[in-house]
N, C-alpha and C positions, 0 to 999 in steps of 0.2 A: 067429738072429734074433730079432730085441728088438720084442717085443707095447706098442703107448704106448699110456695109459690117461689118461681124465680124467676127477678123479672130484668132482664138486661136493659141497661141502661150507660145513658151517655149524662155526665157529671159538670156542671155547671157555675165555674166556680160565681158567687154574684158580686164579690168585690173587685176580682180580675180578668173572666172572663178566661179564666183559664180550663181546658176542655181534660177529663182523663173516663175514662174507661172503665166499667166495670157488669154488676149486678147486682144486686137489693135482692132482698132471702128474707121472707118472714112470711108467721102461722099465726096467733089468734093471739101469741102467749111471751113473742120476741120477734125481733126483727133486728139487721143487720146489714153493712152493706161493704163492701172488694172496689175497690176504687184500681186497681193496680194493672187492670187488664190494656191488651191490646189491642185495639180500634178493629182489627180483625180477625181474634179472638174472638168479638160479644153483636159486633157490626154486619159487619160484610167481608169476601175477602177475595180478590181476582184468583178465577179459577184457568190457569193457564192452558188447561187443554182448552177448555169455550173460545177463553181471553170474554170472560164480564164477570163482574161482580155476582158474589151469590149470596145468597143470607148464610149466616153460621147454620147449623144444622140446633136445632133443639137439643139433640142426644150429644154431645158435644160441648153444647156449653155445659149441658150435667154435668160429665167428666170429669172437667175444669173446674164445675163447682165441691165435686168430692173431694179433691186434694186441696183446699183449701186448711191456713191454719188457724183461720177463722173459732173459737170455741163456739160464740155459736149456730152460726153457721153449721158446722158438723154436726152437732146436735139436733138438731133441723130436721137434717141428712136420715143421724141414727133412726130420729122417728121413725120418718119413713119404712126404712128396713125394717125394722122391727115390726110396724105392724104391719107392713107388705101393702101400703096404700101409694093410691095416684102422685102425680104430683101434678100442679102448675109451670108451664117455659112459656112465659110473654100469653099471648095469648090462647094456647091449647093446653088440653092437658091430657096427660101422659101417662094408662091404665095401669097399676104393677108391671105388667107382663108384658109392656111391651117395652119399663127403664129398668126392671132384673138384675139387664145381663151387663146393665150399664154399673148401675152401684153394686151387686155382690157376684159379677164375673159370669160365665156359664155353668151351669151344673148338671 
């Protein structure tokens, strides 16, 4: 069985030091990236209620990954859905029952 990992990522160009944000998504057979995200979608966001920066919740990252038009990423997410398996987001592993609603909606 292939385990899918979503890694929130800050991409830094070695040629000009430009920075982009997004995710790397990979399993044992494929890898892909999307570096078109805003920093607040992947790193942290300013919570107006608490007046502090908070990390982006992993399931919010997963929900955005599910809306990608990248075919490789979509195929990996489809594998997770078809096999009802967990997924690693950053350094945390989420069992199927924790991600099911994000991936397929309420049942």
